[in-house]
N, C-alpha and C positions, 0 to 999 in steps of 0.2 A: 504494499499500499504506499501511497505517497503521503508526505507530511500534511498536505492540504486535506486529503481524504480523512485522515485521523482527526484533524481539527473540525471538519464537517460533521463527522460522526459524534464527536464530543459535544458539539454545539446542539445537535439534535437530541443528545442523550441516548444514543442507540448503542446496542450491543451487536455483536456479530450475528446473533439470531435475528435481529431486526433487519439487517442487511440481506440475510438469506431469504426472509419473507418478501422483501421488496423485489429481489432478483427473481424469485419464484413468480410473483405477479407480473413482472415484465416478460418473462418467458411465456406466460400464458396469454399475453395481449400483443397486438401489433403496435409497438412503440419505438421502433428503431428510428433514430434521427439521422444517423450517418456515421461514417468512419473518419478518423482524424488522427494525426500524429500528436502525441502528448509528451511533454517534457517531464522526465522523472529524475529524482535525485539531484536537485539543483541544477537542472538543465543539462546534466552530463550525459544522460541516456534518453533516447526517444523510444516510444512504444506505439505501435499501431493499435489504436483503441476504437471500440464501438461505443457510440453514445446512445442512450435510451432515455425515455420520458415515461414516467408512471404517475398516475393519479389514484389516490385512495381517500376514502372518508375517514376522518380521525376525530377524536375528542381532544380539543386543545386544552391547555391548562386553565382558561377562563371558563371551562365547563360546556362550551358549545361544540357542536359538530361542524366541521368544514371540510372542503376538498383540499387536500394538499397535493402539490405537484412536486415530484422529486426527479432529479436528473443524475444518472449514473453513467460512468465510463468505466470500461474494464478491458483488459487485454489477457489473452491466453498465451502462456509461454511457448516456446518452440517445441517442447515435448508434448504439448497438448494437455498437460496436467495442472499447471500453475494458473490460478486465477488472480489477477492483479487488479485491485480496486484502485482506480485513479481519482474519482471524485464521486461525491454522494452528497447532494445538497438540495435545498428548496430552491425555487426560482430566484435568481439574482437579478432579474430584470424588471 
């Protein structure tokens, strides 16, 4: 994972199980945004990543329900086994 993705997950208060749930939701829906090169490890390494968008209803701290939009990017290692989470955040726009 990248430093920014760790910050994203900490800001959301997510555990790895939360990320797995969102990835499962993405895989069950058509939400592919595109592929792009992403800088890792302080721009020393580049990875070919796929970007996805996912919406789900959640109860927010204020007690109301709302639709939250998440954006995730990940890359799979050359051996096909490694899943690298590059970003995981709410809409920034």
